[in-house]
PAMIPA-274947 format. One record per residue (C-alpha): x, y, z; residue in three letters. Coordinates in nm, 2 decimals. Each point is the difference from the previous one (the first is absolute). Layout:
// PAMIPA-274947
+--------+--------+--------+-----+
!     px !     py !     pz ! res !
+--------+--------+--------+-----+
!      X !      Y !      Z ! ALA !
...
+--------+--------+--------+-----+
// end
This chain:
// PAMIPA-274947
+--------+--------+--------+-----+
!     px !     py !     pz ! res !
+--------+--------+--------+-----+
!  -4.48 !  -5.48 !   0.99 ! UNK !
!   0.28 !   0.27 !   0.01 ! UNK !
!   0.06 !   0.20 !   0.32 ! UNK !
!   0.18 !   0.33 !  -0.05 ! UNK !
!   0.28 !   0.07 !   0.25 ! UNK !
!  -0.09 !   0.30 !   0.21 ! UNK !
!   0.34 !   0.15 !  -0.01 ! UNK !
!   0.05 !   0.01 !  -0.38 ! UNK !
!  -0.06 !   0.38 !  -0.01 ! UNK !
!   0.25 !   0.05 !   0.28 ! UNK !
!   0.26 !  -0.21 !  -0.18 ! UNK !
!  -0.04 !   0.21 !  -0.31 ! UNK !
!   0.04 !   0.31 !   0.21 ! UNK !
!   0.32 !  -0.11 !   0.15 ! UNK !
!   0.13 !  -0.10 !  -0.34 ! UNK !
!  -0.08 !   0.35 !  -0.14 ! UNK !
!   0.18 !   0.15 !   0.30 ! UNK !
!   0.30 !  -0.22 !  -0.05 ! UNK !
!   0.02 !   0.10 !  -0.37 ! UNK !
!  -0.02 !   0.37 !   0.10 ! UNK !
!   0.27 !  -0.03 !   0.26 ! UNK !
!   0.22 !  -0.20 !  -0.24 ! UNK !
!  -0.04 !   0.29 !  -0.26 ! UNK !
!   0.09 !   0.26 !   0.27 ! UNK !
!   0.31 !  -0.19 !   0.10 ! UNK !
!   0.11 !  -0.07 !  -0.36 ! UNK !
!  -0.05 !   0.36 !  -0.12 ! UNK !
!   0.10 !   0.18 !   0.31 ! UNK !
!  -0.32 !   0.20 !  -0.02 ! UNK !
!  -0.32 !  -0.03 !   0.21 ! UNK !
!  -0.20 !   0.20 !  -0.26 ! UNK !
!   0.04 !  -0.17 !  -0.34 ! UNK !
!  -0.34 !   0.09 !  -0.16 ! UNK !
!  -0.31 !   0.21 !   0.07 ! UNK !
!  -0.16 !  -0.31 !   0.14 ! UNK !
!   0.25 !   0.00 !   0.29 ! UNK !
!  -0.08 !   0.36 !   0.10 ! UNK !
!  -0.14 !   0.24 !  -0.25 ! UNK !
!   0.05 !   0.31 !   0.21 ! UNK !
!   0.36 !  -0.09 !   0.09 ! UNK !
!   0.07 !  -0.06 !  -0.37 ! UNK !
!  -0.11 !   0.35 !  -0.09 ! UNK !
!   0.22 !   0.15 !   0.27 ! UNK !
!   0.29 !  -0.21 !  -0.12 ! UNK !
!  -0.05 !   0.12 !  -0.36 ! UNK !
!   0.00 !   0.36 !   0.11 ! UNK !
!   0.31 !  -0.04 !   0.21 ! UNK !
!   0.17 !  -0.18 !  -0.29 ! UNK !
!  -0.08 !   0.30 !  -0.23 ! UNK !
!   0.14 !   0.24 !   0.26 ! UNK !
!   0.32 !  -0.20 !   0.03 ! UNK !
!   0.04 !   0.00 !  -0.38 ! UNK !
!  -0.05 !   0.38 !   0.00 ! UNK !
!   0.27 !   0.05 !   0.26 ! UNK !
!   0.23 !  -0.23 !  -0.18 ! UNK !
!  -0.04 !   0.20 !  -0.33 ! UNK !
!   0.04 !   0.33 !   0.19 ! UNK !
!   0.33 !  -0.13 !   0.14 ! UNK !
!   0.12 !  -0.10 !  -0.35 ! UNK !
!  -0.10 !   0.35 !  -0.12 ! UNK !
!   0.20 !   0.16 !   0.28 ! UNK !
!   0.31 !  -0.21 !  -0.09 ! UNK !
!  -0.04 !   0.12 !  -0.36 ! UNK !
!   0.00 !   0.36 !   0.14 ! UNK !
!   0.32 !  -0.07 !   0.18 ! UNK !
!   0.16 !  -0.15 !  -0.31 ! UNK !
!  -0.12 !   0.30 !  -0.20 ! UNK !
!   0.16 !   0.25 !   0.24 ! UNK !
!   0.32 !  -0.20 !   0.03 ! UNK !
!   0.04 !   0.00 !  -0.38 ! UNK !
!  -0.07 !   0.37 !  -0.02 ! UNK !
!   0.24 !   0.08 !   0.28 ! UNK !
!   0.27 !  -0.22 !  -0.16 ! UNK !
!  -0.03 !   0.20 !  -0.32 ! UNK !
!   0.01 !   0.33 !   0.19 ! UNK !
!   0.31 !  -0.13 !   0.18 ! UNK !
!   0.17 !  -0.04 !  -0.34 ! UNK !
!  -0.10 !   0.35 !  -0.10 ! UNK !
!   0.13 !   0.13 !   0.33 ! UNK !
!   0.34 !  -0.16 !  -0.06 ! UNK !
!   0.01 !   0.16 !  -0.35 ! UNK !
!  -0.09 !   0.34 !   0.15 ! UNK !
!   0.27 !  -0.04 !   0.26 ! UNK !
!   0.26 !  -0.08 !  -0.27 ! UNK !
!  -0.11 !   0.31 !  -0.20 ! UNK !
!   0.04 !   0.21 !   0.31 ! UNK !
!   0.35 !  -0.14 !   0.05 ! UNK !
!   0.09 !   0.07 !  -0.36 ! UNK !
!  -0.14 !   0.36 !   0.03 ! UNK !
!   0.22 !   0.06 !   0.30 ! UNK !
!   0.30 !  -0.13 !  -0.20 ! UNK !
!  -0.09 !   0.22 !  -0.30 ! UNK !
!  -0.01 !   0.31 !   0.23 ! UNK !
!   0.38 !  -0.04 !   0.04 ! UNK !
!   0.17 !   0.30 !  -0.17 ! UNK !
!   0.30 !  -0.22 !  -0.08 ! UNK !
!  -0.20 !  -0.19 !  -0.26 ! UNK !
!  -0.01 !   0.09 !  -0.37 ! UNK !
!  -0.30 !   0.02 !  -0.22 ! UNK !
!   0.09 !  -0.33 !  -0.14 ! UNK !
!   0.01 !  -0.15 !   0.35 ! UNK !
!  -0.35 !   0.13 !   0.07 ! UNK !
!  -0.13 !  -0.12 !  -0.33 ! UNK !
!   0.12 !  -0.35 !   0.09 ! UNK !
!  -0.17 !   0.02 !   0.34 ! UNK !
!  -0.32 !   0.12 !  -0.18 ! UNK !
!   0.01 !  -0.31 !  -0.22 ! UNK !
!  -0.04 !  -0.22 !   0.31 ! UNK !
!  -0.27 !   0.24 !   0.13 ! UNK !
!  -0.19 !  -0.05 !  -0.33 ! UNK !
!   0.01 !  -0.37 !   0.04 ! UNK !
!  -0.13 !   0.02 !   0.35 ! UNK !
!  -0.28 !   0.24 !  -0.12 ! UNK !
!  -0.10 !  -0.26 !  -0.26 ! UNK !
!   0.00 !  -0.27 !   0.27 ! UNK !
!  -0.23 !   0.21 !   0.22 ! UNK !
!  -0.24 !   0.08 !  -0.28 ! UNK !
!  -0.02 !  -0.36 !  -0.11 ! UNK !
!  -0.07 !  -0.11 !   0.36 ! UNK !
!  -0.30 !   0.24 !   0.04 ! UNK !
!  -0.13 !  -0.08 !  -0.35 ! UNK !
!   0.04 !  -0.38 !  -0.01 ! UNK !
!  -0.03 !  -0.13 !   0.36 ! UNK !
!  -0.32 !  -0.21 !   0.04 ! UNK !
!  -0.16 !  -0.24 !   0.25 ! UNK !
!  -0.22 !  -0.27 !  -0.15 ! UNK !
!  -0.01 !   0.21 !  -0.32 ! UNK !
!  -0.12 !   0.31 !   0.18 ! UNK !
!   0.23 !   0.31 !  -0.02 ! UNK !
!   0.15 !   0.08 !   0.33 ! UNK !
!   0.06 !   0.37 !  -0.05 ! UNK !
!  -0.31 !   0.13 !  -0.17 ! UNK !
!  -0.10 !   0.21 !   0.31 ! UNK !
!  -0.33 !  -0.18 !   0.04 ! UNK !
!  -0.12 !  -0.12 !   0.35 ! UNK !
!   0.01 !  -0.37 !   0.04 ! UNK !
!  -0.24 !  -0.16 !   0.24 ! UNK !
!   0.00 !  -0.35 !   0.15 ! UNK !
!  -0.30 !  -0.18 !   0.14 ! UNK !
!   0.12 !  -0.11 !   0.34 ! UNK !
!  -0.32 !  -0.10 !   0.17 ! UNK !
!  -0.30 !  -0.23 !  -0.06 ! UNK !
!  -0.24 !   0.29 !  -0.01 ! UNK !
!  -0.05 !   0.28 !  -0.25 ! UNK !
!   0.22 !   0.30 !   0.01 ! UNK !
!   0.26 !  -0.15 !   0.23 ! UNK !
!   0.30 !   0.11 !  -0.20 ! UNK !
!   0.35 !   0.13 !   0.04 ! UNK !
!   0.14 !   0.24 !  -0.26 ! UNK !
!   0.33 !   0.14 !  -0.11 ! UNK !
!   0.08 !   0.26 !  -0.27 ! UNK !
!   0.34 !  -0.05 !  -0.17 ! UNK !
!   0.21 !   0.26 !  -0.18 ! UNK !
!  -0.11 !   0.13 !  -0.33 ! UNK !
!   0.35 !  -0.01 !  -0.13 ! UNK !
!   0.04 !   0.38 !  -0.02 ! UNK !
!   0.34 !  -0.03 !   0.17 ! UNK !
!   0.14 !  -0.14 !  -0.32 ! UNK !
!  -0.08 !   0.33 !  -0.19 ! UNK !
!   0.16 !   0.20 !   0.27 ! UNK !
!   0.32 !  -0.21 !   0.00 ! UNK !
!   0.00 !   0.01 !  -0.38 ! UNK !
!   0.07 !   0.37 !   0.02 ! UNK !
!   0.34 !  -0.05 !   0.17 ! UNK !
!   0.31 !   0.10 !  -0.19 ! UNK !
!   0.33 !   0.01 !   0.17 ! UNK !
!   0.21 !   0.09 !  -0.30 ! UNK !
!   0.05 !   0.34 !   0.17 ! UNK !
!   0.08 !   0.10 !   0.36 ! UNK !
!  -0.32 !   0.19 !   0.03 ! UNK !
!  -0.19 !  -0.30 !  -0.13 ! UNK !
!   0.18 !  -0.22 !   0.25 ! UNK !
!  -0.11 !   0.23 !   0.29 ! UNK !
!  -0.36 !  -0.01 !  -0.11 ! UNK !
!   0.01 !  -0.37 !  -0.04 ! UNK !
!   0.10 !  -0.05 !   0.37 ! UNK !
!  -0.32 !   0.18 !   0.11 ! UNK !
!  -0.21 !  -0.19 !  -0.25 ! UNK !
!   0.14 !  -0.33 !   0.12 ! UNK !
!  -0.06 !   0.09 !   0.36 ! UNK !
!  -0.36 !   0.08 !  -0.07 ! UNK !
!  -0.06 !  -0.31 !  -0.21 ! UNK !
!   0.16 !  -0.22 !   0.27 ! UNK !
!  -0.22 !   0.15 !   0.27 ! UNK !
!  -0.31 !  -0.06 !  -0.21 ! UNK !
!   0.10 !  -0.36 !  -0.08 ! UNK !
!   0.08 !  -0.08 !   0.37 ! UNK !
!  -0.34 !   0.15 !   0.10 ! UNK !
!  -0.17 !  -0.24 !  -0.25 ! UNK !
!   0.20 !  -0.29 !   0.13 ! UNK !
!  -0.10 !   0.08 !   0.36 ! UNK !
!  -0.37 !   0.01 !  -0.10 ! UNK !
!   0.04 !  -0.34 !  -0.17 ! UNK !
!   0.17 !  -0.14 !   0.31 ! UNK !
!  -0.29 !   0.13 !   0.22 ! UNK !
!  -0.24 !  -0.16 !  -0.24 ! UNK !
!   0.18 !  -0.33 !   0.03 ! UNK !
!  -0.01 !   0.02 !   0.38 ! UNK !
!  -0.37 !   0.08 !   0.00 ! UNK !
!  -0.08 !  -0.30 !  -0.23 ! UNK !
!   0.22 !  -0.23 !   0.22 ! UNK !
!  -0.21 !   0.11 !   0.31 ! UNK !
!  -0.32 !  -0.05 !  -0.20 ! UNK !
!   0.10 !  -0.35 !  -0.10 ! UNK !
!   0.07 !  -0.09 !   0.36 ! UNK !
!  -0.35 !   0.13 !   0.10 ! UNK !
!  -0.17 !  -0.18 !  -0.29 ! UNK !
!   0.18 !  -0.32 !   0.10 ! UNK !
!  -0.12 !   0.02 !   0.36 ! UNK !
!  -0.36 !   0.06 !  -0.11 ! UNK !
!   0.02 !  -0.29 !  -0.25 ! UNK !
!   0.13 !  -0.23 !   0.28 ! UNK !
!  -0.28 !   0.10 !   0.23 ! UNK !
!  -0.26 !  -0.07 !  -0.27 ! UNK !
!   0.17 !  -0.34 !  -0.07 ! UNK !
!  -0.01 !  -0.08 !   0.37 ! UNK !
!  -0.37 !   0.08 !   0.02 ! UNK !
!  -0.07 !  -0.21 !  -0.31 ! UNK !
!   0.20 !  -0.29 !   0.14 ! UNK !
!  -0.21 !   0.00 !   0.32 ! UNK !
!  -0.32 !  -0.03 !  -0.21 ! UNK !
!   0.12 !  -0.23 !  -0.28 ! UNK !
!   0.28 !  -0.22 !   0.13 ! UNK !
!  -0.05 !  -0.34 !   0.16 ! UNK !
!   0.06 !  -0.03 !   0.37 ! UNK !
!   0.19 !  -0.33 !  -0.03 ! UNK !
!  -0.02 !  -0.09 !   0.37 ! UNK !
!  -0.37 !   0.05 !   0.01 ! UNK !
!  -0.06 !  -0.17 !  -0.33 ! UNK !
!   0.20 !  -0.30 !   0.10 ! UNK !
!  -0.18 !  -0.02 !   0.33 ! UNK !
!  -0.34 !   0.03 !  -0.18 ! UNK !
!   0.11 !  -0.27 !  -0.24 ! UNK !
!   0.09 !  -0.24 !   0.28 ! UNK !
!  -0.33 !   0.07 !   0.17 ! UNK !
!  -0.19 !  -0.05 !  -0.32 ! UNK !
!   0.18 !  -0.32 !  -0.08 ! UNK !
!  -0.10 !  -0.13 !   0.35 ! UNK !
!  -0.36 !   0.09 !  -0.07 ! UNK !
!   0.02 !  -0.16 !  -0.35 ! UNK !
!   0.14 !  -0.32 !   0.14 ! UNK !
!  -0.26 !  -0.01 !   0.27 ! UNK !
!  -0.27 !   0.06 !  -0.26 ! UNK !
!   0.13 !  -0.29 !  -0.21 ! UNK !
!   0.01 !  -0.22 !   0.31 ! UNK !
!  -0.36 !   0.09 !   0.09 ! UNK !
!  -0.11 !  -0.06 !  -0.36 ! UNK !
!   0.16 !  -0.34 !   0.01 ! UNK !
!  -0.17 !  -0.07 !   0.33 ! UNK !
!  -0.33 !   0.12 !  -0.14 ! UNK !
!   0.04 !  -0.23 !  -0.30 ! UNK !
!   0.06 !  -0.30 !   0.22 ! UNK !
!  -0.30 !   0.09 !   0.21 ! UNK !
!  -0.21 !   0.02 !  -0.31 ! UNK !
!   0.12 !  -0.34 !  -0.11 ! UNK !
!  -0.09 !  -0.15 !   0.34 ! UNK !
!  -0.35 !   0.15 !  -0.03 ! UNK !
!  -0.04 !  -0.15 !  -0.34 ! UNK !
!   0.12 !  -0.34 !   0.13 ! UNK !
!  -0.26 !   0.01 !   0.27 ! UNK !
!  -0.27 !   0.08 !  -0.25 ! UNK !
+--------+--------+--------+-----+
// end
């Protein structure tokens, strides 16, 4: 005759609880599978997806900043060349110079003109031409159509500068005006790029705050409350030990009954 201990089911239950608590403490997560909390797991997955979206948007915004910095750097080089052309033009306007002197100055101008043309023709970012005049948009949010855009120069300044010829005094005078207009246009474009960088920097800050808020919400749902889990584990261990003790007592009682029979 075999007598089943009445607390066998309770002992199994405490063992399952112990295993679950051990998993939560080891993983740091109180929801490790759908069996733990199916609804919570779905919410966690959605929040994870949102965080990934914000992270990628931040990366895109940083790409936008890099793009504008590279573009602005190239324009800075062009501006330096234009400033030097203006300086040479003022020098060529000096009536004390000979035609040969002005021809020598024009040689340097020609080199600067080539430098400017090559910058506008060859400058790229990740293989994309910087100065094709096409609007460039960056996805800076997790939702559709959350973009920031900038339109770089089309490089037409190069053709204007290419017309400068300071081999005569009249040409030198005209070159001063052309250089001033070109410098003004370049500085306007650089200011736009600077504003674009500032906008993206502000956007990145906002995206980071939103991502942190989502992460905090996810943490409250997903992460293990170690103080509570340890307390629950201690309580469960006590119940388990009590169950084992009761089971032992029940077995001894069963043996006594069998002895009497």
